[in-house]
C-alpha positions in Angstrom: -17.7 -1.9 26.0 -18.5 -1.1 22.4 -15.9 -1.9 19.8 -14.3 1.1 18.3 -14.6 1.3 14.5 -11.6 1.2 12.3 -10.7 4.5 10.6 -11.7 4.7 7.0 -8.9 4.8 4.5 -7.0 7.0 3.7 -7.2 8.7 7.2 -4.5 8.4 9.8 -3.8 4.9 11.2 -6.1 3.3 8.6 -5.7 0.1 6.7 -5.4 0.3 2.9 -8.1 -1.9 1.2 -7.0 -4.6 -1.3 -8.4 -2.4 -4.2 -5.8 0.3 -3.3 -3.0 -1.9 -4.7 -2.8 -1.7 -8.5 -0.1 -2.2 -11.1 0.3 1.6 -11.3 1.6 1.8 -7.8 1.6 4.4 -5.0 3.0 7.1 -7.4 -0.2 6.8 -9.5 -2.4 7.0 -6.5 -0.6 10.1 -5.2 -1.0 11.7 -8.7 -4.7 11.1 -8.4 -4.8 12.3 -4.8 -2.2 15.1 -4.8 -3.1 16.4 -1.3 -1.3 13.3 0.1 2.0 14.0 -1.6 3.1 16.2 1.2 3.3 13.2 3.5 5.7 11.4 1.1 8.3 14.1 0.8 11.7 12.4 0.8 10.3 9.0 -0.3 10.0 9.9 -4.0 12.5 11.6 -6.3 11.6 15.2 -6.9 9.4 15.5 -3.8 11.5 17.6 -1.5 10.7 19.5 1.6 9.4 22.9 0.8 12.0 25.6 1.6 11.4 29.3 1.5 13.4 29.6 -1.7 11.5 26.8 -3.4 8.1 28.2 -2.1 8.9 31.7 -3.4 9.7 30.1 -6.8 6.2 28.5 -6.8 7.2 24.9 -5.8 4.4 22.9 -4.5 4.8 19.1 -3.9 1.1 18.5 -4.9 1.9 19.7 -8.4 4.9 17.4 -8.9 4.0 14.5 -11.2 5.3 11.1 -10.0 6.3 8.2 -12.2 5.4 4.6 -11.5 8.1 2.0 -11.2 6.3 -0.1 -13.8 6.0 1.9 -17.1 6.0 -0.5 -20.0 5.5 -4.3 -20.0 5.4 -7.0 -22.6 2.1 -8.9 -22.7 3.8 -11.9 -20.9 5.0 -9.6 -18.1 1.6 -7.9 -17.8 0.0 -11.3 -17.5 2.5 -12.5 -14.9 2.1 -9.3 -12.9 -1.7 -9.5 -13.0 -1.5 -13.1 -11.8 0.7 -12.0 -8.9 -1.6 -9.2 -8.0 -4.6 -11.5 -8.0 -2.9 -13.8 -5.6 -1.9 -10.9 -3.4 -5.5 -9.6 -3.4 -6.8 -13.0 -2.4 -4.4 -13.3 0.6 -4.5 -9.6 1.6 -8.3 -9.6 1.5 -8.6 -12.8 3.6 -6.1 -11.5 6.2 -7.7 -8.0 6.3 -11.1 -9.5 6.8 -9.8 -11.8 9.5 -8.2 -8.9 11.3 -11.2 -6.6 11.0 -13.6 -9.4 12.2 -11.5 -9.9 15.3 -10.7 -6.2 15.9 -11.4 -5.3 19.6 -12.4 -8.9 20.2 -10.9 -10.7 23.2 -11.2 -14.1 21.5 -8.4 -16.3 20.3 -7.4 -13.9 17.6 -7.7 -13.9 13.8 -7.0 -17.0 11.7 -4.9 -15.8 8.8 -4.7 -17.3 5.3 -3.1 -20.8 5.0 -1.4 -21.6 1.7 -2.7 -24.8 0.0 0.6 -25.7 -1.6 4.3 -24.8 -1.4 4.0 -23.4 -5.0 1.2 -21.0 -3.9 3.3 -19.8 -1.0 6.3 -19.1 -3.3 4.1 -17.4 -5.9 2.7 -15.2 -3.1 6.2 -14.3 -2.0 6.8 -13.1 -5.5 3.6 -11.1 -5.5 4.7 -9.4 -2.2 8.0 -8.4 -3.8 6.1 -6.8 -6.7 3.7 -5.0 -4.5 6.5 -3.9 -2.2 8.2 -2.3 -5.2 5.1 -0.5 -6.3 3.9 0.4 -2.7 6.8 0.8 -0.3 5.2 -0.4 3.0 7.9 1.4 5.0 7.1 4.7 3.4 3.4 4.1 3.8 3.8 3.3 7.5 6.2 6.1 8.2 4.9 8.9 6.0 4.7 11.7 8.5 1.4 11.6 10.4 -0.5 9.2 8.1 0.8 6.1 9.7 -1.1 3.7 7.5 -1.2 0.3 9.1 -0.9 -3.2 7.8 -1.6 -5.1 11.1 -1.6 -8.6 9.6 1.0 -10.7 8.0 2.1 -9.6 4.5 5.3 -11.7 3.9 3.7 -15.1 4.0 
C-alpha cells in the first residue's frame, strides 16, 4: 500500500511548517491571507459571525484588520523573543520531520527531540508560551473546517 501524502499547508488537516510561526503572530498571517479569517470568527476580537444586518451594512470578516499581541518591544525583549523563536523552530522542525518521515510507516514510530540540558528544556517551555500567545493552538485546531494539526509534542 502506497503512503498517502500529507496535505500541503494551509489546506484542511495540514501541519503548519516552522516558518509559519513568526513574532507577528496569527493575526498578521490572517491579515496577509484574509480569505482564512472566516474560519477564525469568534477567536479574535472584532471578527464576528456575519449576520444579515451586518452583511447589509457591508461587513465582511476578510476586511477586518487584526492586531498582533506583540506590538512594540524594547531591543532586549526583541532579542529574547527571537532567541525563544529560534529554539522553538529547532524543536518544531525536528519533531515535524520525525513525524513526516514516519507518516504511514508501521515501524517503531518517530523519535522526537531530546533536550540536551534542563536549561534548554526550560527555555523551550518559555518559547512555547510565547508561540502559544501569538498562535493559539486551540483556535488553529478548532477553527471551523480547517482543523490544522500539530500531531507531535509541542509542550516539551
